C-alpha positions as CSV (number, residue, x, y, z in Angstrom):
1,X,40.4,-9.7,-9.0
2,X,40.1,-10.1,-5.2
3,X,37.3,-12.4,-4.3
4,X,35.2,-11.6,-1.3
5,X,35.8,-13.8,1.8
6,X,33.5,-16.8,1.9
7,X,31.9,-15.5,5.1
8,X,30.8,-12.3,3.3
9,X,28.9,-14.2,0.6
10,X,25.6,-14.7,2.4
11,X,25.3,-10.9,3.2
12,X,26.2,-10.0,-0.4
13,X,23.6,-12.4,-1.7
14,X,21.1,-11.0,0.7
15,X,21.8,-7.4,-0.4
16,X,21.2,-8.4,-4.0
17,X,17.9,-10.1,-3.1
18,X,16.6,-7.2,-1.1
19,X,14.0,-5.1,-2.9
20,X,12.9,-1.6,-2.1
21,X,9.1,-1.4,-1.8
22,X,7.2,1.9,-1.8
23,X,3.6,2.0,-0.8
24,X,1.8,5.3,-1.7
25,X,-1.5,5.8,0.2
26,X,-4.2,8.4,0.2
27,X,-5.0,8.2,3.9
28,X,-3.7,6.8,7.2
29,X,-5.1,3.3,7.5
30,X,-4.9,2.5,3.8
31,X,-1.5,0.8,4.3
32,X,-3.1,-1.6,6.8
33,X,-6.3,-2.3,5.0
34,X,-4.8,-2.4,1.5
35,X,-1.5,-4.3,1.9
36,X,-0.7,-4.7,5.6
37,X,-0.3,-8.5,5.3
38,X,2.1,-8.1,2.4
39,X,4.1,-5.5,4.3
40,X,4.4,-7.9,7.2
41,X,5.6,-10.7,5.0
42,X,8.1,-8.4,3.2
43,X,9.5,-7.4,6.6
44,X,9.9,-11.0,7.5
45,X,11.7,-11.6,4.3
46,X,14.2,-8.8,4.9
47,X,13.0,-6.3,2.3
48,X,12.9,-2.6,2.7
49,X,9.4,-1.1,2.8
50,X,8.4,2.6,3.0
51,X,4.8,3.9,3.3
52,X,4.4,7.4,1.8
53,X,1.6,9.6,2.9
54,X,1.5,12.7,0.6
55,X,-2.0,14.0,1.5
56,X,-3.7,15.5,4.5
57,X,-7.4,15.0,5.4
58,X,-9.7,18.0,4.8
59,X,-13.0,16.8,6.2
60,X,-13.9,18.3,9.6
61,X,-13.3,15.1,11.5
62,X,-10.1,14.4,9.7
63,X,-8.8,17.8,10.5
64,X,-9.7,17.5,14.2
65,X,-8.2,14.0,14.5
66,X,-5.1,14.5,12.3
67,X,-2.5,14.3,15.0
68,X,-4.2,11.1,16.3
69,X,-4.3,9.7,12.8
70,X,-0.6,10.3,12.3
71,X,0.2,8.6,15.6
72,X,-1.9,5.6,14.5
73,X,-0.1,5.7,11.2
74,X,3.3,5.5,12.9
75,X,2.1,2.6,15.2
76,X,0.6,0.8,12.2
77,X,3.8,0.9,10.2
78,X,5.8,-0.2,13.2
79,X,3.5,-3.2,13.6
80,X,3.9,-4.1,9.9
81,X,7.7,-3.6,9.9
82,X,7.5,-0.6,7.5
83,X,9.0,2.8,7.6
84,X,6.4,5.6,7.7
85,X,7.1,8.7,5.5
86,X,4.9,11.8,5.8
87,X,5.6,14.3,3.0
88,X,7.0,17.6,4.3
89,X,4.6,19.6,2.1
90,X,1.4,17.6,2.5
91,X,-1.2,18.4,-0.2
92,X,-4.8,18.8,0.6
93,X,-6.7,15.6,-0.3
94,X,-9.2,17.6,-2.3
95,X,-6.4,18.4,-4.8
96,X,-5.5,14.8,-5.5
97,X,-7.5,14.5,-8.7
98,X,-7.7,18.1,-10.0
99,X,-4.0,18.8,-9.3
100,X,-2.6,15.4,-10.0
101,X,0.5,16.9,-11.8
102,X,1.5,18.5,-8.5
103,X,0.9,15.2,-6.6
104,X,3.0,13.4,-9.2
105,X,5.9,15.9,-8.6
106,X,5.6,15.3,-4.8
107,X,5.8,11.5,-5.0
108,X,8.3,11.2,-7.8
109,X,11.5,11.3,-5.7
110,X,10.2,8.4,-3.7
111,X,9.3,6.5,-6.8
112,X,12.8,7.0,-8.1
113,X,14.3,5.2,-5.1
114,X,11.9,2.3,-5.3
115,X,12.0,-1.1,-7.2
116,X,8.3,-1.9,-6.6
117,X,5.4,0.4,-6.0
118,X,2.1,-0.6,-4.3
119,X,-0.9,1.7,-4.5
120,X,-4.6,2.1,-4.9
121,X,-6.9,0.7,-7.5
122,X,-7.8,3.5,-9.9
123,X,-11.5,2.5,-10.1
124,X,-12.2,3.1,-6.4
125,X,-15.3,5.0,-5.4
126,X,-13.0,7.3,-3.3
127,X,-11.8,10.1,-5.6
128,X,-8.7,10.6,-3.4
129,X,-7.7,7.0,-4.0
130,X,-8.1,7.6,-7.8
131,X,-5.9,10.6,-7.7
132,X,-3.1,8.7,-6.0
133,X,-3.4,5.9,-8.5
134,X,-3.2,8.3,-11.4
135,X,-0.1,10.1,-10.0
136,X,1.6,6.7,-9.6
137,X,0.6,5.8,-13.1
138,X,2.2,8.9,-14.5
139,X,5.3,8.5,-12.4
140,X,5.9,4.9,-13.5
141,X,5.5,5.4,-17.3
142,X,7.9,2.8,-18.7
143,X,9.6,5.0,-21.2
144,X,10.8,7.2,-18.3
145,X,11.4,4.6,-15.6
146,X,10.5,1.0,-15.2
147,X,9.0,0.1,-11.9
148,X,6.9,-3.0,-11.0
149,X,3.5,-1.8,-9.8
150,X,0.7,-3.7,-8.0
151,X,-2.7,-2.3,-7.0
152,X,-4.5,-3.1,-3.8
153,X,-8.2,-3.1,-2.7
154,X,-9.6,-1.0,0.1
155,X,-12.8,-2.3,1.8
156,X,-15.8,0.1,1.5
157,X,-14.1,1.9,-1.4
158,X,-13.0,-0.6,-4.1
159,X,-16.1,-2.7,-3.6
160,X,-18.4,0.4,-3.5
161,X,-17.7,1.7,-7.1
162,X,-20.3,1.5,-9.9
163,X,-20.0,-1.7,-11.9
164,X,-21.3,-0.4,-15.2
165,X,-20.1,-1.4,-18.6
166,X,-17.5,1.5,-18.6
167,X,-16.1,0.5,-15.2
168,X,-13.2,-1.9,-14.7
169,X,-13.8,-4.2,-11.8
170,X,-11.1,-5.3,-9.4
171,X,-10.2,-8.8,-10.5
172,X,-7.1,-10.1,-8.7
173,X,-4.2,-11.2,-10.9
174,X,-1.7,-11.5,-8.0
175,X,-2.2,-13.2,-4.6
176,X,0.2,-12.9,-1.6
177,X,0.0,-15.9,0.7
178,X,0.2,-15.0,4.4
179,X,0.9,-17.0,7.5
180,X,-1.1,-16.6,10.7
181,X,1.4,-14.1,12.2
182,X,1.3,-11.9,9.2
183,X,-2.5,-11.9,9.1
184,X,-2.6,-11.1,12.8
185,X,-0.2,-8.1,12.3
186,X,-2.4,-6.7,9.5
187,X,-5.5,-7.0,11.8
188,X,-3.6,-5.3,14.7
189,X,-2.4,-2.5,12.4
190,X,-5.9,-1.8,11.2
191,X,-7.2,-1.8,14.7
192,X,-4.8,1.1,15.6
193,X,-7.2,3.4,13.9
194,X,-10.0,2.9,16.4
195,X,-13.0,5.1,15.3
196,X,-11.9,4.9,11.6
197,X,-12.7,1.2,11.6
198,X,-16.4,1.4,10.7
199,X,-18.5,-1.5,9.5
200,X,-16.6,-3.3,6.7
201,X,-13.3,-2.3,8.2
202,X,-13.6,-3.8,11.7
203,X,-11.0,-6.3,12.8
204,X,-13.5,-9.2,12.2
205,X,-14.1,-7.8,8.7
206,X,-10.4,-7.5,7.9
207,X,-9.9,-11.1,9.0
208,X,-12.9,-12.3,7.0
209,X,-11.5,-10.7,3.8
210,X,-8.1,-12.3,4.4
211,X,-9.8,-15.7,4.7
212,X,-12.0,-15.1,1.7
213,X,-9.0,-14.2,-0.5
214,X,-7.3,-17.2,1.0
215,X,-10.2,-19.5,0.1
216,X,-9.9,-18.3,-3.5
217,X,-6.5,-19.9,-3.8
218,X,-6.7,-22.7,-1.3
219,X,-4.8,-21.2,1.7
220,X,-5.9,-19.9,5.0
221,X,-5.0,-16.2,4.5
222,X,-4.1,-14.1,1.5
223,X,-4.2,-10.6,0.1
224,X,-5.2,-9.8,-3.5
225,X,-3.7,-7.4,-6.0
226,X,-3.9,-6.4,-9.6
227,X,-0.6,-6.3,-11.5
228,X,-0.4,-2.9,-13.3
229,X,3.2,-3.1,-14.5
230,X,5.6,-6.0,-14.4
231,X,9.1,-6.2,-16.0
232,X,11.1,-9.4,-16.2
């Protein structure tokens, strides 16, 4: 057996340690609000990150502003060090829940190429977020393919759902510690969306949430997730 040259070992080790992350989002801006800090940290660590947008907005303002939103999506991903991916055959967001089987088929090839998938919390008030989460749940059924999956929160959506006895609240089981640069890049990425950043999503609100999650674990900045699937 021919052993690799000693100089090649660091690169070979790095290749083995690199992980392919896929983020499946319902709307442009969800990548920044939901897991922008984690994406920035993953980029710093040399991992591959792709943000998949499989749906198009259908509300009047979303339709009018769609080109602007896509431009902001591209800039946001660049700030976070992620690769933006817009599906060629975008589904209407109104079909996310009622036609989840088609949404599943659309995202499946991307899931196949990923090691870890990040997506929405299935209990969000936003039905489009719920549809995305359900499609990822189906695509990552362990008897077909084993993918680690973590779920993120979206301000003004995850925290706006009913909290009745039948609802499952977002209770973090995974925290990602961020440094000041990574937190700043998340805030900058969210700010790319301008008018989309209403109360609860403004840069000051994004920073406040980062600090709140950080306080929960004794650090300055953090993002919170729920582990949906984990294989070791």
